[in-house]
C-alpha positions as CSV (number, residue, x, y, z in Angstrom):
1,M,0.1,0.0,0.1
2,G,1.4,3.4,-0.6
3,D,2.9,2.4,-3.8
4,M,3.4,-1.0,-2.8
5,K,6.3,-0.7,-5.6
6,S,7.3,2.6,-4.1
7,G,6.1,4.5,-1.6
8,E,5.9,9.7,3.5
9,S,4.7,12.5,6.9
10,C,4.9,15.4,8.3
11,C,4.9,15.1,12.0
12,G,2.8,12.7,13.1
13,N,4.2,13.3,16.7
14,E,5.0,16.2,18.7
15,N,7.2,13.6,20.8
16,D,9.1,12.0,17.9
17,S,12.0,13.8,18.8
18,S,14.2,11.9,16.4
19,A,11.5,13.6,13.5
20,H,12.0,17.4,14.3
21,N,15.9,16.0,14.1
22,S,15.9,15.2,11.6
23,E,17.6,17.5,8.3
24,N,15.7,15.2,6.0
25,Y,12.2,15.9,5.8
26,E,10.3,18.7,5.6
27,V,8.3,19.2,8.7
28,L,5.3,19.9,10.4
29,L,4.9,21.0,14.2
30,P,2.3,21.1,16.2
31,M,1.4,24.2,18.9
32,A,-2.1,25.1,20.0
33,P,-1.8,29.0,20.8
34,S,-4.8,31.5,21.3
35,A,-5.5,33.8,17.7
36,G,-3.0,36.5,18.3
37,D,-0.8,35.1,21.1
38,E,1.4,37.3,22.5
39,C,4.4,35.8,20.4
40,G,3.3,37.2,17.6
41,G,2.7,34.5,16.3
42,S,0.0,34.8,12.8
43,S,-2.5,32.3,13.5
44,L,-3.7,29.8,10.4
45,G,-6.9,30.2,12.0
46,E,-9.0,29.9,15.1
47,S,-10.8,27.1,13.8
48,S,-7.1,25.1,13.6
49,G,-5.4,26.8,16.2
50,I,-1.9,25.9,14.7
51,Y,0.6,28.3,13.3
52,D,3.4,27.5,11.0
53,L,6.6,28.3,12.2
54,P,9.1,30.3,10.2
55,G,11.7,27.4,8.8
56,Y,9.0,24.3,9.0
57,K,6.3,23.7,6.5
58,L,2.7,22.4,6.8
59,W,2.3,20.5,4.2
60,H,-0.8,21.4,2.2
61,F,-2.4,17.6,1.3
62,V,-2.8,18.4,5.9
63,E,-6.5,18.8,6.8
64,D,-7.0,19.5,10.2
65,F,-5.8,18.1,12.9
66,I,-6.8,15.6,15.9
67,D,-7.3,15.1,19.3
68,T,-6.2,11.3,20.1
69,A,-5.1,9.5,23.7
70,A,-1.3,10.0,22.3
71,G,-1.4,13.3,21.0
72,I,-2.2,15.7,17.8
73,V,-2.5,13.5,14.7
74,P,-2.8,15.4,11.5
75,R,-5.8,14.4,8.7
76,V,-4.9,14.3,5.1
77,K,-6.8,14.6,1.9
78,T,-7.1,11.9,-0.6
79,S,-7.3,14.0,-3.4
80,I,-4.1,14.5,-5.5
81,D,-3.7,18.1,-6.6
82,R,-1.3,20.0,-8.3
83,E,1.5,20.5,-6.0
84,D,1.3,17.0,-5.6
85,Q,1.4,16.5,-9.2
86,Y,4.2,18.8,-9.9
87,G,6.2,17.4,-7.2
88,T,5.5,13.5,-8.4
89,L,6.7,14.8,-12.3
90,K,9.9,16.0,-10.8
91,A,10.6,13.2,-8.6
92,R,10.2,10.6,-11.7
93,S,12.5,13.6,-14.0
94,G,14.9,13.0,-11.3
95,F,14.8,16.2,-9.0
96,N,14.7,16.5,-5.8
97,R,14.1,12.4,-5.7
98,M,17.0,11.7,-3.0
99,R,14.4,13.8,-0.2
100,Y,10.9,13.3,-1.8
101,S,9.8,12.2,2.3
102,I,7.8,13.5,4.8
103,T,8.6,13.3,8.7
104,P,7.7,9.9,10.0
105,G,4.7,9.2,11.8
106,L,0.9,8.5,13.0
107,Y,-2.0,10.4,10.4
108,C,-5.7,9.7,9.7
109,V,-7.8,10.0,6.6
110,G,-11.1,10.3,7.3
111,S,-12.8,10.2,11.1
112,P,-11.3,7.2,12.3
113,D,-11.9,5.3,16.4
114,K,-10.5,3.6,18.3
115,D,-11.3,0.5,15.7
116,S,-10.8,1.4,12.3
117,P,-7.9,0.1,10.7
118,V,-3.6,0.7,10.9
119,M,-2.4,0.8,7.5
120,V,1.1,1.8,7.0
121,S,3.4,2.7,4.6
122,A,6.6,4.1,3.4
123,N,8.4,7.9,3.8
124,Y,9.0,8.6,0.1
125,K,6.1,10.7,-0.5
126,L,5.0,9.3,-3.9
127,S,3.9,5.9,-1.8
128,F,2.8,8.1,1.3
129,D,0.6,9.7,-1.6
130,A,-0.4,6.4,-3.8
131,L,-2.2,5.3,-0.7
132,R,-3.6,8.1,0.6
133,K,-5.2,8.5,-3.2
134,E,-7.2,5.2,-2.3
135,L,-8.1,6.1,1.1
136,N,-11.5,8.6,0.0
137,G,-14.4,7.3,1.9
138,I,-12.0,5.0,4.5
139,N,-11.9,6.0,8.2
140,T,-8.2,4.9,9.5
141,W,-5.2,5.6,10.7
142,V,-2.0,5.8,8.5
143,L,1.6,4.8,10.4
144,V,4.5,6.4,8.3
145,I,7.4,4.7,8.8
146,D,11.0,6.2,8.2
147,T,12.9,4.3,5.3
148,R,14.5,7.4,4.9
149,G,13.0,8.4,2.0
150,I,12.6,5.7,-0.3
151,N,10.0,3.7,-1.7
152,V,8.2,0.5,0.1
153,W,10.1,-2.0,-2.1
154,C,13.6,-0.7,-2.2
155,A,14.0,-0.2,1.5
156,A,12.8,-3.7,2.4
157,G,15.0,-5.3,0.5
158,E,17.6,-1.6,1.5
159,G,16.6,-2.3,5.6
160,T,15.3,0.3,5.9
161,F,11.4,-0.7,5.7
162,S,13.0,-3.3,8.2
163,T,11.6,-4.9,11.5
164,D,12.9,-2.4,14.3
165,E,11.4,1.1,12.4
166,V,8.2,-0.3,12.5
167,I,8.4,-1.6,16.3
168,N,10.1,2.0,17.1
169,R,7.8,3.9,14.8
170,V,4.3,1.8,16.8
171,K,6.0,3.2,20.1
172,L,7.5,6.6,18.7
173,T,3.3,7.5,18.3
174,G,2.0,5.9,21.4
175,L,-0.3,3.4,18.9
176,E,-1.6,1.2,21.9
177,K,-3.4,4.7,23.1
178,V,-4.7,5.2,20.1
179,V,-6.3,1.7,18.7
180,N,-8.1,-1.3,20.6
181,N,-6.8,-3.0,17.5
182,R,-3.7,-4.8,18.2
183,E,-3.0,-4.7,14.1
184,L,-0.5,-3.0,11.5
185,I,-2.0,-3.7,7.6
186,L,1.7,-4.0,5.6
187,P,2.3,-3.9,2.0
188,Q,3.1,-7.5,1.5
189,L,6.1,-5.4,-1.0
190,S,8.0,-4.7,2.8
191,A,7.9,-9.2,3.3
192,T,11.3,-9.0,2.5
193,G,12.8,-6.3,5.4
194,V,9.6,-7.6,8.6
195,N,9.6,-10.2,10.7
196,A,5.9,-10.6,11.7
197,K,6.6,-12.6,15.0
198,K,9.2,-10.3,15.5
199,V,6.5,-7.5,15.5
200,K,4.1,-9.0,17.1
201,K,6.9,-10.0,20.1
202,G,8.3,-6.5,19.9
203,C,5.5,-4.1,19.9
204,G,2.5,-6.0,20.1
205,F,0.8,-6.1,17.0
206,K,0.1,-8.8,14.3
207,V,1.1,-7.9,11.1
208,V,-1.8,-8.5,8.1
209,W,0.2,-8.8,5.1
210,G,-2.2,-6.0,2.3
211,P,-2.3,-6.6,-1.2
212,I,0.8,-5.6,-3.5
213,R,-0.9,-2.6,-4.9
214,A,-2.8,0.6,-3.4
215,M,-5.4,0.7,-5.8
216,D,-6.9,-2.6,-4.5
217,I,-7.1,-1.6,-0.4
218,K,-11.1,-1.5,-0.6
219,R,-11.4,-4.5,-2.0
220,F,-9.1,-6.1,1.1
221,L,-10.7,-4.2,3.4
222,D,-14.7,-5.4,1.8
223,A,-13.3,-9.2,2.3
224,G,-12.7,-8.7,5.2
225,K,-8.4,-8.0,5.0
226,K,-8.1,-11.0,2.3
227,A,-6.0,-10.6,0.2
228,E,-7.7,-12.1,-3.7
229,S,-5.1,-14.2,-5.8
230,E,-4.6,-11.1,-8.2
231,M,-4.1,-9.2,-5.3
232,R,-0.6,-11.1,-4.7
233,L,0.6,-11.0,-8.4
234,V,3.8,-8.3,-9.4
235,T,3.4,-7.1,-12.4
236,F,5.7,-5.3,-14.9
237,S,3.0,-3.4,-17.2
238,F,4.6,-1.2,-20.1
239,F,3.0,1.2,-17.8
240,E,4.6,0.5,-15.1
241,R,8.2,0.1,-17.1
242,V,7.5,3.2,-18.7
243,V,7.2,5.5,-16.2
244,L,10.7,4.6,-14.7
245,I,12.4,5.3,-18.0
246,P,12.5,9.2,-16.6
247,I,14.3,8.8,-14.0
248,E,16.4,6.2,-15.7
249,F,17.4,8.7,-18.2
250,S,17.4,11.8,-16.1
251,M,20.5,9.7,-14.3
252,A,22.5,8.9,-18.0
253,I,22.8,13.3,-18.7
254,K,25.2,14.7,-16.0
255,P,28.1,11.5,-16.9
256,L,26.5,12.0,-20.3
257,M,28.0,15.3,-20.8
258,W,31.4,14.4,-19.4
259,I,31.3,12.1,-21.8
260,L,30.5,13.9,-24.3
261,L,33.9,16.4,-23.9
262,T,36.0,13.0,-24.1
263,V,34.9,12.5,-27.2
264,F,35.4,15.7,-29.0
265,I,38.4,15.3,-27.3
266,L,39.7,12.0,-28.9
267,S,37.8,12.5,-32.0
268,G,40.8,15.9,-32.6
269,I,43.6,12.9,-32.5
270,G,45.7,11.3,-34.7
271,S,49.0,12.1,-37.0
272,D,48.2,16.2,-36.9
273,I,48.5,15.7,-32.7
274,F,45.6,17.6,-32.2
275,S,42.7,18.7,-35.2
276,I,40.1,21.1,-34.5
277,S,38.1,20.1,-37.5
278,D,38.2,16.7,-37.4
279,S,37.3,17.0,-33.3
280,W,33.9,18.7,-34.6
281,T,33.2,16.0,-37.4
282,R,34.3,13.1,-35.8
283,G,33.3,14.3,-32.6
284,L,29.2,15.3,-34.2
285,L,29.1,11.5,-35.5
286,M,30.8,9.8,-32.5
287,A,28.2,11.9,-30.0
288,S,25.6,10.8,-32.1
289,A,26.5,7.2,-31.5
290,V,26.7,7.8,-28.0
291,I,23.3,10.2,-27.3
292,S,21.7,6.5,-29.4
293,A,23.1,4.0,-27.1
294,V,21.7,6.6,-24.2
295,F,18.1,6.1,-26.1
296,A,18.1,2.7,-26.8
297,G,19.6,1.5,-23.3
298,A,17.5,4.1,-20.9
299,V,14.4,4.3,-22.7
300,A,13.9,1.8,-25.2
301,A,15.4,-1.6,-23.7
302,P,12.6,-0.7,-20.5
303,A,10.1,-0.3,-23.0
304,L,10.3,-3.4,-25.1
305,L,11.8,-5.4,-22.5
306,P,9.3,-8.6,-22.1
307,W,10.0,-9.0,-26.5
308,I,13.4,-8.7,-26.8
309,P,15.6,-12.2,-26.8
310,G,17.0,-13.3,-23.5
311,K,17.3,-13.3,-20.8
312,A,19.9,-11.0,-19.2
313,F,19.5,-6.7,-18.7
314,S,22.7,-6.8,-20.6
315,V,22.3,-9.2,-23.6
316,K,18.6,-7.3,-24.5
317,G,20.2,-3.7,-23.8
318,A,22.9,-5.6,-26.4
319,I,20.1,-6.1,-28.9
320,T,18.4,-2.6,-28.7
321,G,21.5,-1.0,-29.1
322,L,22.9,-2.9,-32.1
323,I,20.2,-2.2,-34.2
324,P,20.8,2.0,-34.4
325,G,24.6,1.1,-33.8
326,I,24.2,-1.0,-36.9
327,C,22.1,2.0,-38.8
328,L,24.6,4.4,-38.7
329,V,27.2,2.9,-39.9
330,L,25.3,2.0,-42.8
331,F,23.3,6.1,-43.5
332,N,27.8,6.9,-43.3
333,F,29.0,4.4,-44.4
334,K,30.6,5.4,-48.1
335,S,32.8,8.4,-45.6
336,I,34.3,6.2,-42.7
337,M,37.1,3.8,-42.3
338,F,36.1,0.0,-40.9
339,L,37.6,1.3,-37.7
340,E,35.4,3.4,-37.1
341,M,32.8,1.6,-38.2
342,A,33.4,-1.0,-35.5
343,A,34.1,1.0,-32.8
344,I,30.3,3.3,-33.7
345,V,28.9,-0.2,-33.5
346,L,30.7,-1.3,-30.3
347,V,30.0,2.2,-28.2
348,I,26.6,1.8,-28.8
349,T,25.6,-1.6,-28.0
350,I,28.4,-0.9,-25.2
351,L,26.4,1.6,-23.5
352,S,23.0,0.6,-25.1
353,S,24.3,-2.5,-22.6
354,Y,25.5,-0.9,-19.7
355,L,22.4,1.3,-19.0
356,A,19.8,-1.7,-19.8
357,M,21.7,-3.5,-17.3
358,N,20.9,-0.9,-15.3
359,F,17.1,-0.8,-14.9
360,T,17.9,-4.8,-13.3
361,G,17.3,-2.4,-9.7
362,A,13.4,-1.4,-10.8
363,T,12.5,-4.3,-11.5
364,P,10.9,-7.1,-9.6
365,F,11.9,-10.6,-11.4
366,T,15.2,-9.9,-10.5
367,S,17.4,-10.4,-6.6
368,P,20.0,-8.9,-5.7
369,T,22.1,-12.1,-5.5
370,G,20.6,-12.4,-9.4
371,V,21.7,-8.5,-10.2
372,E,25.4,-8.4,-8.5
373,A,26.5,-11.9,-10.8
374,E,25.0,-10.5,-14.1
375,M,27.7,-7.8,-13.5
376,K,30.6,-9.4,-12.5
377,K,29.8,-11.2,-16.2
378,A,29.1,-7.9,-18.3
379,I,31.3,-5.1,-16.3
380,P,34.8,-6.5,-16.9
381,L,32.8,-8.1,-21.0
382,Q,32.2,-3.3,-21.5
383,A,34.8,-1.9,-20.0
384,A,37.3,-4.6,-22.5
385,G,35.0,-3.1,-25.4
386,I,34.6,0.1,-24.6
387,I,38.5,0.1,-24.0
388,I,39.1,-1.6,-28.0
389,A,36.2,1.0,-28.8
390,V,38.0,3.9,-28.2
391,I,42.2,2.4,-29.0
392,A,40.4,1.5,-32.6
393,W,38.5,5.5,-32.9
394,V,41.8,7.5,-32.1
395,G,43.4,4.8,-34.2
396,A,41.4,5.5,-37.4
397,N,42.8,9.2,-37.6
398,F,46.4,7.3,-37.8
399,L,45.2,5.8,-40.9
400,T,45.0,7.6,-44.5
401,I,42.1,6.0,-46.5
């Protein structure tokens, strides 16, 4: 739940000092001064009794606050507005992605009581948004744990969506004072990081594994907290793959600038020591090869993943890179030498292979051990291929046609 595949809070509890001290979160500070407080605080409204302090952010998705036996709890909206959409767009594009998080703590949706269910989510805002938008019409508590701003699935694998963090967050929020039931509904994709028996022993709350996708949460609750078979099925559809492309693409942009600079320098080296003319003309050709490789490995490979032959992502990326490599060579067949042809094909194929292999971290069909094994085999071959390509490209400029 809460973007069961990917993955926030203001300040859920005044007593959660760890949340207030973190520099990674934009913090909501619950306070209750009267309007026109003599200290000069500007009230947000007499009805809320909450005001924004300098340096703190009152999140736009917080409607108001409710009093509980454990303190003030923010009530959040289930609607996703333009600010949320803009934040999602930036995060998906790689901007501020590692800081797109909210403070861990306890939240609520609707008008929950002591018998309402408790959902657990990561504090990555995409996860939190994915969950809350599916809770319209449901009265529930939402316990947001500190996953260091990482989505549910990755956090479970990295150990931040963990048994200890779930136990710790239950105790810090005083959840046992808020609800009578002793159940926590956790996203299924967090199972690799959470030991249900240890959670029960550590804080007295039973773990109930929810569905993989937040969109199934209503059906799950209506069925008496039982998941149908399709709710347990991990998918990686075309849309689910394509939505990840911008972040993979953005990660390639920064090193791409340095690669292109190197390409233009290497392209000018030759029998005349260095030729600005060759640097420009040959550099543009190889630059087009590098850019083609980025699109082949970071866009075409994930989009066409199921239809590309081979099991290893490095192989799939090599195939998507080989095609534009051959096309670029054929297009320039009459104006370049064989060594240059070989260098172009090698560069596109290898860079595409490497970029596609990086995508293994975004798919649910790979394991850490499998990824590590593939990288140990592929990276030495890719490195050797790049060295050969560089030698061929530079060497070609020392030869006459």
